[in-house]
C-alpha positions as CSV (number, residue, x, y, z in Angstrom):
1,X,13.4,-2.3,-15.3
2,X,12.8,-5.2,-12.8
3,X,16.1,-4.5,-11.1
4,X,15.3,-0.7,-10.9
5,X,11.9,-1.5,-9.3
6,X,13.6,-3.6,-6.7
7,X,16.3,-1.0,-5.9
8,X,13.7,1.8,-5.6
9,X,11.6,-0.5,-3.4
10,X,14.5,-1.3,-1.2
11,X,15.3,2.4,-0.7
12,X,11.6,3.2,0.2
13,X,11.1,0.3,2.5
14,X,14.5,0.9,4.1
15,X,13.5,4.5,4.9
16,X,10.3,3.4,6.5
17,X,12.0,0.8,8.7
18,X,14.8,3.3,9.7
19,X,12.1,5.8,10.8
20,X,10.6,3.0,13.0
21,X,14.0,2.2,14.6
22,X,14.7,5.9,15.0
23,X,11.6,6.2,17.2
24,X,13.0,3.4,19.5
25,X,16.4,5.1,19.5
26,X,15.1,8.6,20.5
27,X,12.7,7.2,23.1
28,X,15.4,5.0,24.6
29,X,17.8,7.9,25.0
30,X,15.0,10.0,26.5
31,X,14.1,7.3,29.0
32,X,17.6,6.8,30.2
33,X,18.2,3.5,28.4
34,X,21.7,3.2,26.9
35,X,21.8,2.5,23.1
36,X,24.8,0.5,22.1
37,X,24.4,0.6,18.3
38,X,22.2,2.1,15.7
39,X,22.4,0.5,12.2
40,X,21.2,1.5,8.8
41,X,20.9,-1.9,7.1
42,X,21.4,-5.4,8.4
43,X,24.4,-7.8,8.4
44,X,28.1,-7.2,8.9
45,X,28.9,-3.5,9.1
46,X,30.7,-2.1,6.1
47,X,31.1,1.3,7.9
48,X,30.9,2.1,11.5
49,X,31.8,5.1,13.7
50,X,31.7,5.5,17.5
51,X,30.1,8.7,18.7
52,X,29.9,8.9,22.4
53,X,28.4,5.6,23.8
54,X,26.7,4.7,20.5
55,X,28.2,2.9,17.5
56,X,26.6,4.0,14.3
57,X,26.8,1.4,11.6
58,X,26.0,0.9,7.9
59,X,25.1,-2.7,7.3
60,X,25.9,-4.9,4.3
61,X,22.2,-5.5,3.4
62,X,20.3,-2.2,2.8
63,X,16.9,-3.4,3.9
64,X,15.9,-1.5,7.1
65,X,18.0,-1.3,10.2
66,X,18.0,-1.8,14.0
67,X,18.5,-0.2,17.3
68,X,20.5,-2.3,19.8
69,X,19.8,-1.3,23.4
70,X,21.8,-2.3,26.4
71,X,20.6,-5.4,28.1
72,X,17.5,-6.0,25.9
73,X,18.3,-9.8,25.9
74,X,19.1,-10.0,29.6
75,X,16.1,-12.2,30.2
76,X,17.9,-15.0,28.3
77,X,20.9,-14.8,30.5
78,X,18.8,-14.7,33.6
79,X,16.8,-17.7,32.4
80,X,19.9,-19.7,31.6
81,X,21.3,-19.0,35.1
82,X,17.9,-20.1,36.6
83,X,17.3,-16.7,38.2
84,X,13.8,-15.7,39.4
85,X,14.1,-12.1,38.1
86,X,16.2,-10.0,35.8
87,X,18.8,-8.1,37.8
88,X,18.1,-4.3,37.5
89,X,21.1,-2.6,36.0
90,X,21.2,1.1,35.6
91,X,20.9,2.1,32.0
92,X,19.8,-1.3,30.7
93,X,16.5,-2.0,29.0
94,X,15.1,-4.2,31.7
95,X,16.6,-2.0,34.4
96,X,14.2,0.8,33.4
97,X,10.7,1.1,34.9
98,X,8.0,-0.8,32.9
99,X,6.2,2.4,31.9
100,X,9.5,3.7,30.4
101,X,9.9,0.4,28.4
102,X,6.3,0.8,27.1
103,X,7.2,4.3,25.8
104,X,10.2,2.9,24.0
105,X,8.3,0.0,22.5
106,X,5.4,2.3,21.4
107,X,7.8,5.0,20.0
108,X,8.7,2.9,16.9
109,X,5.1,2.5,15.6
110,X,4.3,6.1,16.7
111,X,7.1,7.5,14.6
112,X,5.7,5.6,11.6
113,X,2.4,7.4,12.0
114,X,4.2,10.7,12.5
115,X,6.2,10.1,9.4
116,X,3.1,9.4,7.3
117,X,1.3,12.5,8.6
118,X,4.4,14.6,7.9
119,X,4.7,13.3,4.4
120,X,1.0,13.9,3.7
121,X,1.3,17.4,5.2
122,X,4.2,18.3,2.9
123,X,2.5,16.8,-0.2
124,X,-0.7,18.8,0.5
125,X,1.2,21.9,1.5
126,X,3.1,22.0,-1.8
127,X,0.2,20.8,-3.9
128,X,0.4,18.2,-6.6
129,X,-0.9,17.1,-10.0
130,X,-2.6,13.8,-10.3
131,X,-4.3,11.8,-13.1
132,X,-7.7,10.4,-12.3
133,X,-10.7,8.8,-14.0
134,X,-14.2,10.3,-13.7
135,X,-16.9,8.8,-11.5
136,X,-18.6,7.1,-14.4
137,X,-18.9,3.3,-14.4
138,X,-19.1,0.3,-16.7
139,X,-20.7,-3.0,-15.6
140,X,-18.3,-5.9,-15.5
141,X,-21.1,-8.0,-17.0
142,X,-21.1,-5.8,-20.1
143,X,-17.5,-6.7,-21.0
144,X,-17.8,-10.5,-20.7
145,X,-17.3,-11.3,-17.0
146,X,-19.0,-14.5,-16.1
147,X,-20.2,-13.8,-12.5
148,X,-24.0,-14.7,-12.6
149,X,-25.2,-11.7,-10.7
150,X,-23.0,-8.9,-9.5
151,X,-24.3,-6.6,-6.7
152,X,-24.2,-3.7,-9.3
153,X,-26.6,-5.6,-11.6
154,X,-28.9,-6.6,-8.7
155,X,-29.1,-3.0,-7.6
156,X,-30.0,-1.8,-11.1
157,X,-26.9,0.1,-12.0
158,X,-26.2,0.5,-15.7
159,X,-23.1,1.2,-17.8
160,X,-22.7,5.0,-18.1
161,X,-24.1,5.8,-14.7
162,X,-22.2,8.3,-12.6
163,X,-21.8,7.4,-8.9
164,X,-21.8,10.9,-7.3
165,X,-22.0,9.9,-3.6
166,X,-21.9,6.8,-1.3
167,X,-23.3,7.0,2.2
168,X,-23.4,10.8,1.8
169,X,-19.7,11.1,0.9
170,X,-19.2,12.8,-2.5
171,X,-17.4,10.8,-5.2
172,X,-15.5,12.8,-7.8
173,X,-13.3,10.1,-9.2
174,X,-13.5,6.4,-9.8
175,X,-10.5,5.9,-7.4
176,X,-12.6,7.3,-4.6
177,X,-15.5,4.9,-5.5
178,X,-13.2,1.9,-5.6
179,X,-11.6,2.8,-2.3
180,X,-14.9,3.2,-0.5
181,X,-16.3,0.0,-1.8
182,X,-13.1,-2.0,-1.1
183,X,-13.2,-1.3,2.7
184,X,-16.9,-1.9,3.0
185,X,-17.4,-5.5,1.9
186,X,-20.7,-7.1,2.9
187,X,-22.2,-3.8,4.2
188,X,-25.2,-2.2,2.7
189,X,-24.3,1.1,1.0
190,X,-26.5,4.0,0.1
191,X,-25.5,5.1,-3.4
192,X,-26.6,8.2,-5.3
193,X,-26.2,8.0,-9.0
194,X,-26.8,10.3,-12.0
195,X,-28.4,8.8,-15.1
196,X,-29.4,10.8,-18.2
197,X,-29.5,14.0,-16.1
198,X,-31.6,12.7,-13.3
199,X,-30.5,11.7,-9.8
200,X,-31.5,8.4,-8.2
201,X,-30.9,6.7,-4.9
202,X,-30.1,2.9,-4.7
203,X,-28.6,0.5,-2.2
204,X,-25.9,-2.0,-3.0
205,X,-24.0,-4.5,-0.8
206,X,-20.4,-5.3,-2.0
207,X,-19.3,-8.9,-2.2
208,X,-16.0,-9.9,-0.5
209,X,-13.4,-10.8,-3.0
210,X,-11.6,-13.6,-1.2
211,X,-8.6,-13.4,-3.5
212,X,-7.8,-9.8,-2.4
213,X,-9.9,-9.1,0.7
214,X,-11.5,-6.1,-1.0
215,X,-15.2,-5.4,-1.5
216,X,-16.5,-5.5,-5.1
217,X,-19.8,-4.7,-6.8
218,X,-18.9,-5.7,-10.4
219,X,-18.0,-2.3,-12.0
220,X,-15.1,-1.0,-13.9
221,X,-14.3,2.6,-14.8
222,X,-15.6,4.4,-17.8
223,X,-12.7,6.0,-19.7
224,X,-13.3,7.6,-23.0
225,X,-11.3,5.9,-25.8
226,X,-9.0,8.9,-26.5
227,X,-5.3,8.3,-27.0
228,X,-3.2,9.9,-24.3
229,X,0.5,9.1,-24.6
230,X,2.1,7.1,-27.5
231,X,5.2,5.1,-26.7
232,X,8.2,5.9,-29.0
233,X,8.8,3.1,-31.6
234,X,5.8,1.1,-30.2
235,X,2.9,-0.5,-32.0
236,X,0.8,2.6,-32.0
237,X,3.5,4.9,-33.3
238,X,4.1,2.4,-36.1
239,X,0.4,2.4,-36.8
240,X,0.3,6.2,-37.0
241,X,-1.8,6.9,-33.9
242,X,-1.2,10.3,-32.2
243,X,-2.3,11.8,-28.9
244,X,-5.9,13.0,-28.8
245,X,-7.0,10.5,-31.5
246,X,-10.4,9.1,-30.6
247,X,-10.8,5.3,-31.1
248,X,-14.2,4.7,-32.8
249,X,-14.1,1.0,-33.8
250,X,-11.8,-2.0,-33.4
251,X,-12.2,-4.8,-35.9
252,X,-15.6,-3.4,-36.8
253,X,-16.9,-3.2,-33.2
254,X,-17.9,0.2,-31.9
255,X,-15.8,1.3,-28.9
256,X,-17.7,3.6,-26.5
257,X,-15.2,3.3,-23.6
258,X,-11.7,1.9,-23.1
259,X,-12.8,-1.4,-21.4
260,X,-14.7,-2.4,-24.5
261,X,-11.3,-3.4,-25.9
262,X,-10.8,-6.3,-23.4
263,X,-13.2,-8.8,-25.0
264,X,-11.6,-8.1,-28.4
265,X,-8.1,-8.8,-27.1
266,X,-9.1,-12.0,-25.3
267,X,-8.1,-14.3,-28.3
268,X,-4.9,-12.3,-28.9
269,X,-5.6,-11.2,-32.5
270,X,-2.3,-10.5,-34.3
271,X,-3.8,-7.4,-36.1
272,X,-6.3,-4.8,-35.1
273,X,-8.1,-2.7,-37.6
274,X,-8.7,0.6,-35.8
275,X,-11.1,3.2,-36.9
276,X,-10.4,6.6,-35.3
277,X,-11.2,10.3,-35.5
278,X,-8.5,13.0,-35.7
279,X,-9.6,16.7,-35.7
280,X,-13.1,15.6,-36.9
281,X,-11.7,13.5,-39.8
282,X,-12.5,9.7,-39.7
283,X,-9.3,7.6,-40.4
284,X,-8.3,3.9,-40.3
285,X,-5.1,2.0,-39.5
286,X,-3.7,-1.4,-38.8
287,X,-2.1,-2.0,-35.4
288,X,-0.1,-5.1,-34.4
289,X,-0.3,-5.7,-30.6
290,X,2.6,-7.1,-28.6
291,X,1.7,-9.8,-26.1
292,X,3.9,-10.2,-23.0
293,X,3.7,-12.1,-19.7
294,X,2.2,-9.0,-18.1
295,X,-0.6,-8.6,-20.7
296,X,-0.9,-6.8,-24.0
297,X,1.1,-3.8,-25.2
298,X,-0.8,-1.5,-27.6
299,X,1.9,1.2,-27.4
300,X,-0.4,3.9,-26.0
301,X,-2.3,4.9,-22.9
302,X,-5.8,6.3,-22.8
303,X,-6.1,9.9,-21.8
304,X,-7.0,10.6,-18.2
305,X,-8.3,13.7,-16.5
306,X,-5.6,15.8,-14.8
307,X,-6.3,17.5,-11.5
308,X,-4.2,20.0,-9.4
309,X,-4.7,20.3,-5.7
310,X,-4.3,23.8,-4.2
311,X,-1.3,24.5,-2.1
312,X,-2.6,24.6,1.5
313,X,-1.5,26.9,4.3
314,X,0.8,25.2,6.9
315,X,-2.0,24.8,9.4
316,X,-4.4,23.4,6.8
317,X,-1.7,21.1,5.4
318,X,-0.9,19.7,8.8
319,X,-4.6,19.2,9.5
320,X,-5.0,17.4,6.1
321,X,-1.9,15.3,6.8
322,X,-3.2,14.2,10.1
323,X,-6.6,13.4,8.6
324,X,-5.0,11.3,5.7
325,X,-2.8,9.4,8.2
326,X,-5.8,8.7,10.4
327,X,-7.9,7.6,7.4
328,X,-5.1,5.2,6.3
329,X,-4.7,3.9,9.8
330,X,-8.5,3.1,9.9
331,X,-8.3,1.3,6.6
332,X,-5.3,-0.8,7.7
333,X,-7.2,-1.9,10.9
334,X,-10.3,-2.8,8.8
335,X,-8.1,-4.7,6.4
336,X,-6.8,-6.8,9.3
337,X,-10.3,-7.9,10.2
338,X,-10.8,-9.2,6.7
339,X,-8.0,-11.8,7.3
340,X,-10.5,-13.8,9.4
341,X,-13.2,-14.0,6.6
342,X,-11.7,-16.9,4.6
343,X,-9.8,-14.8,2.0
344,X,-6.9,-16.2,-0.1
345,X,-4.0,-15.3,2.2
346,X,-1.4,-16.1,-0.5
347,X,-2.7,-13.3,-2.6
348,X,-4.0,-10.9,0.0
349,X,-1.1,-11.0,2.4
350,X,2.1,-9.3,1.2
351,X,5.6,-10.1,2.5
352,X,8.8,-8.0,2.2
353,X,9.5,-9.2,-1.4
354,X,6.1,-8.2,-2.8
355,X,6.0,-4.9,-0.8
356,X,9.5,-4.0,-2.2
357,X,8.4,-4.8,-5.7
358,X,5.1,-3.0,-5.5
359,X,6.8,0.1,-4.0
360,X,9.4,0.1,-6.7
361,X,6.7,-0.5,-9.4
362,X,4.7,2.5,-8.2
363,X,7.8,4.6,-8.1
364,X,9.0,3.7,-11.6
365,X,5.5,4.3,-13.0
366,X,5.6,7.8,-11.4
367,X,9.1,8.7,-12.5
368,X,8.2,7.6,-16.1
369,X,5.8,10.5,-16.1
370,X,8.0,13.1,-14.4
371,X,10.5,13.4,-11.5
372,X,7.9,15.3,-9.4
373,X,5.2,12.6,-10.1
374,X,7.8,9.9,-9.1
375,X,8.6,11.6,-5.8
376,X,4.9,12.1,-5.0
377,X,3.9,8.5,-5.9
378,X,6.8,7.0,-3.9
379,X,6.2,9.2,-0.9
380,X,2.5,8.3,-0.9
381,X,3.2,4.6,-1.1
382,X,5.9,4.9,1.6
383,X,3.3,6.5,3.9
384,X,0.9,3.6,3.3
385,X,3.6,1.1,4.2
386,X,4.7,3.1,7.2
387,X,1.1,3.1,8.6
388,X,0.8,-0.7,7.9
389,X,4.1,-1.2,9.7
390,X,2.7,0.7,12.7
391,X,-0.4,-1.4,12.8
392,X,1.4,-4.7,12.4
393,X,4.0,-3.9,15.1
394,X,1.2,-3.0,17.6
395,X,-0.4,-6.4,17.4
396,X,-0.2,-8.0,20.8
397,X,2.0,-10.8,19.5
398,X,5.3,-11.9,21.1
399,X,8.5,-10.3,19.7
400,X,6.5,-7.4,18.1
401,X,6.3,-4.1,19.9
402,X,2.7,-4.8,20.8
403,X,3.7,-8.0,22.5
404,X,6.4,-6.3,24.5
405,X,3.8,-3.6,25.6
406,X,1.5,-6.5,26.8
407,X,4.4,-8.0,28.8
408,X,5.2,-4.7,30.5
409,X,1.6,-3.9,31.3
410,X,1.4,-7.4,33.0
411,X,4.5,-6.4,35.0
412,X,2.8,-3.2,36.1
413,X,-0.3,-5.0,37.4
414,X,1.8,-7.7,38.9
415,X,3.8,-5.1,40.8
416,X,7.0,-7.0,40.3
417,X,9.4,-8.2,37.7
418,X,8.3,-11.0,35.4
419,X,9.9,-14.4,35.6
420,X,12.7,-14.7,32.9
421,X,11.5,-18.2,32.0
422,X,8.0,-16.7,31.2
423,X,9.6,-13.9,29.1
424,X,11.8,-16.5,27.3
425,X,8.9,-18.8,26.5
426,X,6.8,-15.9,25.4
427,X,9.4,-14.5,23.1
428,X,10.5,-17.9,21.7
429,X,6.9,-18.6,20.8
430,X,6.8,-15.3,19.0
431,X,9.9,-16.0,17.0
432,X,8.4,-19.3,15.8
433,X,5.1,-17.6,15.0
434,X,6.7,-14.7,13.1
435,X,9.1,-17.0,11.3
436,X,6.0,-19.1,10.2
437,X,4.2,-16.0,9.1
438,X,7.2,-14.6,7.2
439,X,7.7,-18.0,5.5
440,X,4.0,-18.0,4.4
441,X,4.2,-14.4,3.2
442,X,7.4,-15.0,1.2
443,X,5.8,-18.1,-0.3
444,X,2.9,-15.9,-1.4
445,X,5.4,-13.3,-2.7
446,X,7.2,-15.9,-4.8
447,X,3.9,-17.0,-6.3
448,X,3.1,-13.4,-7.0
449,X,6.4,-12.8,-8.9
450,X,5.9,-16.1,-10.8
451,X,2.5,-14.9,-11.9
452,X,4.1,-11.6,-13.1
């Protein structure tokens, strides 16, 4: 299963990177810059074919790809030969006008946004099923968490409350609640709740969780303890549990919601005495949990609510796709700002290894339900990574597309070519910086996999 996750993750991440490089490729051709090679994958080519002036390659390592433009490293040659400027050569990267080079540099990130919007448009145009949890909450303090005072407690929230709106935005599922809170750490939120049939307005200010960079208020989801799927030959099947059985008690403790199981499993009991109801008849069974490095396996999932989105018209789907891509772009930019608030970067910053694993993990989880769910989940995650890649590449750092754009803007205002030495120092500093960031991110990835 681990290998399958990595393979699916490599495929998804590779597609996103290829889309990025395709943007550079198309823009370079349009701007009159010669492209010498376009490769899917890195390393020594295992297949290659010359078509016109471009050599198309299939690299040995399937992660991403690259677009090699003519003369893109001419600054190094000019610097080594102590020239004051890069000689303008027709068809070369540095022979093109600065504004043309800006378009080429911007095209990669732009294609990532277009890709995300296109994927979202297709998803919403076709329509899809998704499982979700209702907008009802459980206080973390009610299931044994030791935080002295969570924002939810301070605001007067209670287990069983429904959060129906935040800052005027309707909340239909717990996922929407979690997403809104996560990107609004340390901001006062106006929350509308429903309790025992009456509606109340409260304010709550999420804490910043420095291990993840997300805002939290100290709530979990309320999920009724009804059995959903039972794994074949698993602990629950051996115990005789079936879909739609409602868990009433575990080891004598009443279970009102799924999270109530957590404290009971903390000491890893070898046997659980489960009281449950089937078709109105109370029954009892013994279940033996399986404890693994990833947690506890009870052999069943709790039943979630299933929703179906309507199939939108082409115009409405495109509008929704653009809206979703813009929303994801805004979230990514907000997330960058959190990096400067003292969060634990080893957990909050993901490198290529962790991204590959997470993408593969999401895909396998989707495919385990159905092929359509797998495609939808993987496409959704790829869109998220595509937007994140766009944002990261537009940062004004050397070597990145954003850094190149800064260089070319300086050249426009200078009204003359930049000194090759300046470009070389700028790019070398970027290589060192990116290498350091990648080393740090991969170190965090290794810790993440070890924790798994």
